[in-house]
C-alpha positions as a Markdown table, in Angstrom:
| # | Residue | x | y | z |
|---|---|---|---|---|
| 1 | Met | 4.5 | 2.5 | 1.9 |
| 2 | Ser | 0.9 | 4.8 | -1.6 |
| 3 | Asn | 0.2 | 5.0 | -0.6 |
| 4 | Thr | 3.4 | 2.7 | -0.9 |
| 5 | Arg | 2.2 | -1.0 | -0.5 |
| 6 | Ala | 3.5 | 1.0 | -2.5 |
| 7 | Ala | 3.6 | -0.9 | -5.3 |
| 8 | Val | 4.5 | -4.8 | -6.5 |
| 9 | Gly | 3.7 | -8.4 | -7.6 |
| 10 | Arg | 1.5 | -11.3 | -6.5 |
| 11 | Thr | 4.5 | -13.5 | -6.1 |
| 12 | Arg | 7.8 | -12.4 | -4.7 |
| 13 | Thr | 10.0 | -10.2 | -6.8 |
| 14 | Thr | 13.7 | -10.9 | -7.2 |
| 15 | Cys | 15.9 | -7.8 | -7.0 |
| 16 | Arg | 19.7 | -8.4 | -7.3 |
| 17 | Gly | 19.5 | -11.8 | -5.7 |
| 18 | Arg | 17.2 | -10.7 | -2.8 |
| 19 | Thr | 13.5 | -11.8 | -2.6 |
| 20 | Leu | 11.3 | -8.9 | -1.6 |
| 21 | Thr | 7.6 | -8.9 | -1.0 |
| 22 | Arg | 5.3 | -7.0 | -3.4 |
| 23 | Leu | 5.1 | -4.1 | -0.9 |
| 24 | Ala | 8.9 | -3.9 | -0.6 |
| 25 | Ala | 9.3 | -3.7 | -4.3 |
| 26 | Ala | 6.7 | -1.0 | -4.5 |
| 27 | Ile | 8.3 | 1.2 | -1.8 |
| 28 | Ala | 11.8 | 0.7 | -3.2 |
| 29 | Leu | 10.6 | 1.8 | -6.6 |
| 30 | Ser | 9.0 | 5.0 | -5.2 |
| 31 | Leu | 12.5 | 6.1 | -4.0 |
| 32 | Trp | 13.8 | 6.6 | -7.5 |
| 33 | Leu | 10.9 | 7.1 | -9.9 |
| 34 | Gln | 10.6 | 10.7 | -10.9 |
| 35 | Pro | 7.1 | 12.2 | -10.9 |
| 36 | Pro | 5.8 | 14.2 | -14.0 |
| 37 | Ala | 3.4 | 17.0 | -13.9 |
| 38 | Leu | -0.2 | 16.0 | -13.3 |
| 39 | Thr | -2.4 | 15.8 | -16.4 |
| 40 | Gln | -5.7 | 17.6 | -16.3 |
| 41 | Ala | -8.8 | 15.6 | -17.4 |
| 42 | Pro | -12.1 | 16.8 | -18.8 |
| 43 | Ala | -15.1 | 17.0 | -16.4 |
| 44 | Lys | -17.4 | 14.5 | -18.2 |
| 45 | Pro | -18.0 | 11.4 | -16.0 |
| 46 | Pro | -16.3 | 8.4 | -17.6 |
| 47 | Ala | -18.2 | 5.3 | -18.7 |
| 48 | Arg | -15.2 | 2.9 | -19.3 |
| 49 | Ile | -12.4 | 3.2 | -16.7 |
| 50 | Ile | -9.1 | 1.3 | -16.7 |
| 51 | Ser | -7.1 | 1.3 | -13.5 |
| 52 | Leu | -3.4 | 0.4 | -13.2 |
| 53 | Val | -3.4 | 1.2 | -9.5 |
| 54 | Pro | -4.9 | -1.4 | -7.1 |
| 55 | Ala | -5.7 | 1.2 | -4.4 |
| 56 | Val | -7.7 | 3.3 | -6.9 |
| 57 | Thr | -9.4 | 0.1 | -8.2 |
| 58 | Glu | -10.7 | -0.5 | -4.7 |
| 59 | Met | -11.9 | 3.1 | -4.5 |
| 60 | Leu | -13.8 | 2.8 | -7.7 |
| 61 | Phe | -15.7 | -0.3 | -6.5 |
| 62 | Ala | -16.3 | 1.3 | -3.1 |
| 63 | Leu | -17.8 | 4.3 | -4.8 |
| 64 | Gly | -20.2 | 2.2 | -6.8 |
| 65 | Ala | -18.3 | 2.6 | -10.1 |
| 66 | Gly | -17.4 | -1.1 | -10.4 |
| 67 | Pro | -19.7 | -1.7 | -13.4 |
| 68 | Arg | -17.7 | 1.1 | -15.3 |
| 69 | Val | -14.3 | -0.6 | -14.7 |
| 70 | Ala | -13.3 | -2.1 | -18.0 |
| 71 | Gly | -9.8 | -3.3 | -17.1 |
| 72 | Val | -7.4 | -3.6 | -14.2 |
| 73 | Ser | -3.7 | -4.1 | -13.4 |
| 74 | Ser | -1.9 | -7.5 | -13.2 |
| 75 | Phe | -1.9 | -7.1 | -9.4 |
| 76 | Asp | -5.5 | -6.3 | -8.7 |
| 77 | His | -7.2 | -9.0 | -6.5 |
| 78 | Phe | -9.8 | -7.0 | -4.5 |
| 79 | Pro | -12.8 | -7.0 | -4.7 |
| 80 | Ala | -13.5 | -10.4 | -6.1 |
| 81 | Glu | -15.1 | -8.9 | -9.2 |
| 82 | Val | -11.8 | -7.8 | -10.6 |
| 83 | Glu | -10.7 | -11.4 | -11.2 |
| 84 | Lys | -13.1 | -11.5 | -14.1 |
| 85 | Leu | -11.8 | -8.3 | -15.7 |
| 86 | Pro | -9.1 | -7.9 | -18.5 |
| 87 | Arg | -5.6 | -7.4 | -17.2 |
| 88 | Val | -3.5 | -4.6 | -18.8 |
| 89 | Gly | -0.1 | -4.8 | -17.0 |
| 90 | Ala | 1.0 | -2.7 | -14.1 |
| 91 | Leu | 3.5 | -0.1 | -13.0 |
| 92 | Leu | 6.5 | -1.4 | -15.0 |
| 93 | Asp | 4.8 | -3.3 | -17.8 |
| 94 | Pro | 1.6 | -1.5 | -19.0 |
| 95 | Asp | 0.2 | -3.0 | -22.1 |
| 96 | Ile | -0.7 | 0.1 | -24.2 |
| 97 | Glu | -2.2 | -1.9 | -27.0 |
| 98 | Arg | -4.4 | -3.8 | -24.7 |
| 99 | Ile | -5.5 | -0.6 | -23.0 |
| 100 | Leu | -6.4 | 1.1 | -26.3 |
| 101 | Ser | -8.3 | -2.0 | -27.4 |
| 102 | Leu | -10.6 | -1.7 | -24.4 |
| 103 | Arg | -11.7 | 1.8 | -25.5 |
| 104 | Pro | -11.4 | 3.5 | -22.2 |
| 105 | Asp | -12.5 | 7.1 | -21.6 |
| 106 | Leu | -10.4 | 7.3 | -18.4 |
| 107 | Val | -7.2 | 5.5 | -17.4 |
| 108 | Val | -5.8 | 5.6 | -13.9 |
| 109 | Val | -2.0 | 5.8 | -13.9 |
| 110 | Tyr | 0.9 | 6.2 | -11.5 |
| 111 | Arg | 2.4 | 9.7 | -11.7 |
| 112 | Ser | 5.8 | 8.1 | -12.6 |
| 113 | Gln | 4.3 | 6.6 | -15.8 |
| 114 | Thr | 5.3 | 9.5 | -18.0 |
| 115 | Asp | 5.5 | 7.4 | -21.2 |
| 116 | Val | 2.0 | 6.0 | -20.6 |
| 117 | Val | 0.6 | 9.5 | -20.0 |
| 118 | Ala | 2.2 | 10.7 | -23.2 |
| 119 | Gln | 0.9 | 7.8 | -25.3 |
| 120 | Leu | -2.6 | 8.1 | -23.9 |
| 121 | Gly | -2.4 | 11.8 | -24.6 |
| 122 | Arg | -1.6 | 11.2 | -28.2 |
| 123 | Ala | -4.7 | 8.9 | -28.3 |
| 124 | Gln | -6.7 | 11.7 | -26.6 |
| 125 | Ile | -7.6 | 9.5 | -23.7 |
| 126 | Pro | -7.9 | 11.3 | -20.3 |
| 127 | Val | -5.9 | 10.1 | -17.3 |
| 128 | Phe | -6.4 | 10.3 | -13.6 |
| 129 | Val | -2.9 | 10.5 | -12.0 |
| 130 | Tyr | -2.4 | 8.7 | -8.8 |
| 131 | Val | 0.1 | 10.1 | -6.3 |
| 132 | His | 1.4 | 7.6 | -3.7 |
| 133 | Ala | 2.1 | 9.6 | -0.5 |
| 134 | Gly | 1.0 | 9.5 | 3.2 |
| 135 | Leu | -2.1 | 8.3 | 5.0 |
| 136 | Ala | -3.9 | 11.7 | 4.8 |
| 137 | Asp | -3.7 | 11.4 | 1.0 |
| 138 | Val | -5.9 | 8.4 | 0.9 |
| 139 | Thr | -9.1 | 10.3 | 1.5 |
| 140 | Val | -7.8 | 13.3 | -0.5 |
| 141 | Thr | -7.4 | 10.9 | -3.5 |
| 142 | Met | -10.8 | 9.4 | -2.8 |
| 143 | Arg | -12.5 | 12.8 | -2.9 |
| 144 | Arg | -10.6 | 13.8 | -6.0 |
| 145 | Leu | -11.6 | 10.5 | -7.7 |
| 146 | Gly | -15.2 | 11.0 | -6.7 |
| 147 | Glu | -15.3 | 14.4 | -8.3 |
| 148 | Arg | -13.7 | 13.0 | -11.5 |
| 149 | Ile | -16.2 | 10.1 | -12.0 |
| 150 | Gly | -19.3 | 12.0 | -10.9 |
| 151 | Ala | -19.6 | 10.5 | -7.4 |
| 152 | Ala | -18.5 | 13.4 | -5.2 |
| 153 | Gly | -21.2 | 13.0 | -2.6 |
| 154 | Glu | -20.5 | 9.3 | -2.1 |
| 155 | Ala | -16.7 | 9.9 | -2.0 |
| 156 | Asp | -17.1 | 12.5 | 0.6 |
| 157 | Arg | -19.3 | 10.3 | 2.7 |
| 158 | Leu | -17.0 | 7.4 | 2.5 |
| 159 | Ala | -13.8 | 9.5 | 3.1 |
| 160 | Thr | -15.4 | 11.1 | 6.2 |
| 161 | Glu | -16.2 | 7.7 | 7.6 |
| 162 | Ile | -12.7 | 6.5 | 7.1 |
| 163 | Glu | -11.3 | 9.6 | 8.8 |
| 164 | Arg | -13.7 | 9.1 | 11.7 |
| 165 | Arg | -12.5 | 5.5 | 12.2 |
| 166 | Ile | -8.9 | 6.5 | 12.0 |
| 167 | Glu | -9.4 | 9.3 | 14.6 |
| 168 | Ala | -11.1 | 6.8 | 16.9 |
| 169 | Val | -8.0 | 4.6 | 16.8 |
| 170 | Arg | -5.8 | 7.6 | 17.4 |
| 171 | Ala | -7.9 | 8.6 | 20.4 |
| 172 | Ala | -7.8 | 5.1 | 21.9 |
| 173 | Ser | -4.1 | 4.7 | 21.4 |
| 174 | Ala | -3.4 | 8.1 | 23.0 |
| 175 | Lys | -4.5 | 6.5 | 26.3 |
| 176 | Ala | -2.1 | 3.6 | 26.1 |
| 177 | Thr | 1.7 | 3.2 | 26.2 |
| 178 | Arg | 3.3 | 3.5 | 22.8 |
| 179 | Pro | 5.6 | 0.6 | 22.2 |
| 180 | Lys | 8.8 | 1.0 | 20.1 |
| 181 | Thr | 7.8 | -0.7 | 16.9 |
| 182 | Leu | 9.8 | -2.2 | 14.0 |
| 183 | Val | 7.6 | -2.4 | 10.9 |
| 184 | Val | 9.0 | -4.9 | 8.3 |
| 185 | Phe | 7.4 | -5.1 | 4.8 |
| 186 | Gly | 10.0 | -7.3 | 3.1 |
| 187 | Arg | 12.7 | -9.8 | 3.8 |
| 188 | Asp | 14.1 | -13.1 | 2.4 |
| 189 | Ala | 11.8 | -16.1 | 3.2 |
| 190 | Phe | 12.7 | -17.8 | 6.4 |
| 191 | Ala | 15.8 | -15.7 | 6.9 |
| 192 | Leu | 16.8 | -12.4 | 8.5 |
| 193 | Arg | 18.4 | -11.1 | 5.2 |
| 194 | Gly | 17.2 | -8.4 | 2.8 |
| 195 | Ile | 15.1 | -6.8 | 5.5 |
| 196 | Tyr | 13.2 | -3.7 | 4.4 |
| 197 | Ala | 11.5 | -1.7 | 7.2 |
| 198 | Ser | 9.4 | 1.4 | 7.3 |
| 199 | Gly | 11.3 | 4.7 | 7.7 |
| 200 | Gly | 9.8 | 7.8 | 9.2 |
| 201 | Ser | 7.7 | 9.0 | 6.3 |
| 202 | Gly | 5.1 | 7.6 | 4.0 |
| 203 | Phe | 1.9 | 5.6 | 4.2 |
| 204 | Val | 3.2 | 2.6 | 6.3 |
| 205 | His | 4.8 | 4.9 | 8.9 |
| 206 | Asp | 1.6 | 7.0 | 9.2 |
| 207 | Met | -0.5 | 3.8 | 9.7 |
| 208 | Val | 1.6 | 2.5 | 12.6 |
| 209 | Thr | 1.8 | 5.9 | 14.2 |
| 210 | Ala | -2.0 | 6.3 | 14.0 |
| 211 | Ala | -2.3 | 2.8 | 15.5 |
| 212 | Gly | -0.3 | 3.7 | 18.5 |
| 213 | Gly | 3.2 | 2.6 | 17.8 |
| 214 | Asp | 6.5 | 4.5 | 17.8 |
| 215 | Asn | 8.4 | 3.6 | 14.7 |
| 216 | Val | 12.0 | 2.8 | 15.7 |
| 217 | Phe | 13.2 | 4.2 | 12.4 |
| 218 | Ala | 11.2 | 7.4 | 12.6 |
| 219 | Asp | 14.4 | 9.5 | 12.4 |
| 220 | Ala | 15.1 | 8.1 | 8.9 |
| 221 | Lys | 13.0 | 10.6 | 6.8 |
| 222 | Arg | 12.3 | 8.2 | 3.9 |
| 223 | Glu | 9.8 | 5.5 | 3.2 |
| 224 | Ala | 12.2 | 2.5 | 3.4 |
| 225 | Val | 15.2 | 1.5 | 5.5 |
| 226 | Gln | 17.3 | -1.5 | 4.6 |
| 227 | Ala | 17.8 | -2.8 | 8.1 |
| 228 | Thr | 20.6 | -5.2 | 9.2 |
| 229 | Thr | 20.2 | -7.4 | 12.3 |
| 230 | Glu | 22.8 | -5.3 | 14.0 |
| 231 | Leu | 20.8 | -2.2 | 13.4 |
| 232 | Ile | 17.6 | -3.8 | 14.7 |
| 233 | Ile | 19.4 | -5.0 | 17.8 |
| 234 | Ala | 20.6 | -1.5 | 18.4 |
| 235 | Arg | 17.1 | 0.0 | 18.0 |
| 236 | Ala | 15.6 | -2.6 | 20.4 |
| 237 | Pro | 12.0 | -2.7 | 19.2 |
| 238 | Glu | 9.4 | -3.8 | 21.8 |
| 239 | Val | 7.1 | -5.0 | 19.0 |
| 240 | Ile | 7.9 | -6.3 | 15.5 |
| 241 | Ile | 5.1 | -6.2 | 13.0 |
| 242 | Glu | 5.5 | -7.7 | 9.5 |
| 243 | Leu | 3.1 | -6.7 | 6.9 |
| 244 | Arg | 2.3 | -9.1 | 4.1 |
| 245 | Ala | -0.1 | -8.6 | 1.2 |
| 246 | Glu | -0.8 | -12.3 | 0.6 |
| 247 | Pro | -2.3 | -14.7 | 3.2 |
| 248 | Met | -0.1 | -17.4 | 4.7 |
| 249 | Asp | -1.0 | -20.8 | 6.1 |
| 250 | Arg | -0.7 | -21.3 | 9.8 |
| 251 | Ala | 2.4 | -23.5 | 9.7 |
| 252 | Thr | 4.3 | -21.1 | 7.4 |
| 253 | Lys | 3.4 | -18.1 | 9.5 |
| 254 | Gln | 4.7 | -19.8 | 12.7 |
| 255 | Lys | 7.9 | -20.8 | 10.9 |
| 256 | Glu | 8.4 | -17.2 | 9.8 |
| 257 | Val | 7.8 | -15.9 | 13.3 |
| 258 | Arg | 10.4 | -18.3 | 14.6 |
| 259 | Thr | 12.9 | -16.9 | 12.1 |
| 260 | Trp | 13.4 | -14.0 | 14.5 |
| 261 | Asn | 14.4 | -16.3 | 17.4 |
| 262 | Pro | 18.2 | -15.8 | 16.9 |
| 263 | Leu | 17.7 | -12.1 | 17.9 |
| 264 | Ala | 16.8 | -13.1 | 21.5 |
| 265 | Ser | 18.3 | -9.9 | 22.9 |
| 266 | Val | 15.7 | -7.8 | 21.1 |
| 267 | Pro | 12.8 | -7.1 | 23.5 |
| 268 | Ala | 10.1 | -7.9 | 21.0 |
| 269 | Val | 11.6 | -11.4 | 20.4 |
| 270 | Arg | 12.3 | -12.0 | 24.0 |
| 271 | Ser | 8.7 | -11.2 | 25.0 |
| 272 | Gly | 7.0 | -13.0 | 22.1 |
| 273 | Arg | 5.7 | -9.8 | 20.5 |
| 274 | Val | 6.5 | -10.6 | 16.8 |
| 275 | His | 3.4 | -10.5 | 14.7 |
| 276 | Ile | 2.8 | -11.2 | 11.0 |
| 277 | Leu | -0.2 | -9.5 | 9.6 |
| 278 | Asp | -0.9 | -11.2 | 6.3 |
| 279 | Asp | -3.8 | -9.0 | 5.2 |
| 280 | Ser | -3.9 | -6.7 | 2.2 |
| 281 | Arg | -5.9 | -4.2 | 4.3 |
| 282 | Thr | -2.6 | -3.2 | 6.0 |
| 283 | Val | -0.7 | -2.5 | 2.8 |
| 284 | Val | -3.1 | -1.0 | 0.3 |
| 285 | Pro | -3.8 | 2.7 | 0.7 |
| 286 | Gly | -7.4 | 2.4 | -0.3 |
| 287 | Pro | -10.9 | 2.4 | 1.2 |
| 288 | Arg | -10.1 | -0.4 | 3.7 |
| 289 | Val | -7.2 | 1.5 | 5.2 |
| 290 | Ala | -9.0 | 2.2 | 8.5 |
| 291 | Glu | -9.6 | -1.5 | 8.9 |
| 292 | Gly | -5.8 | -2.0 | 8.4 |
| 293 | Ile | -5.0 | 0.5 | 11.1 |
| 294 | Glu | -7.4 | -1.3 | 13.5 |
| 295 | Leu | -5.6 | -4.6 | 12.8 |
| 296 | Ile | -2.2 | -3.0 | 13.5 |
| 297 | Ala | -3.5 | -1.4 | 16.7 |
| 298 | Ala | -4.8 | -4.8 | 17.9 |
| 299 | Ala | -1.4 | -6.3 | 17.2 |
| 300 | Leu | 0.4 | -3.6 | 19.2 |
| 301 | Arg | -1.8 | -4.4 | 22.2 |
| 302 | Lys | -0.9 | -8.1 | 22.2 |
């Protein structure tokens, strides 16, 4: 995934006839959006912050800056307090007029949003530029954000705790067998079509590696792989993990797991080790990332 997760919609997004999950759309977008240069912001702690990035929104609340958040993206749903805040669009549809009307003194943007950065610059509004990258960048971003909003001490404390928990999972997984793992973050509903899986780089790959799995597409040095069933059969994963941002009811989840049954020759299917993790902690590169890795690690041990 961004890290990833990247990016994005509460409902499924249709792309050339294929239905992808929010995380799939985000990671697919990250493959072609070109990053601009980072914009420097003044040192004064902001009093009114708008965030277009759900991962950073979570960080702001985790750092105690929730009361200073004046607006959030269309896809922010955690913590619960964000549901009461004004919505200002997202990665592809930022509402500049709405943003300006809220009188922010800091706006969190994706580094690909060059037009937004330029428009905010003309309005003399500082920006904090978010860079979706790997797992290690989560705590880097948190510390950088903490410095920007005047909460450096709390950011370092929280980042250190996240790093400690991740290292604890790494240490535990080092003592166990590492199963060959397929990580799916998008496919058509109730069908093995339009499958998008984690490649060997990026936030999702890093999470699974830390949790103790060996990504079957680790040799593909990109964030996303469009995987056919033939390719999956050839890679023979011992565990299949699907990451979903939105919760599913029990019946739907069971039906989606059974969707894999036609691939009976795949070890993961044959042994019943197909798991759907419908928990946003596994797809948002924010302050709950260590919890997400712990969930993945538990699934790998089943």
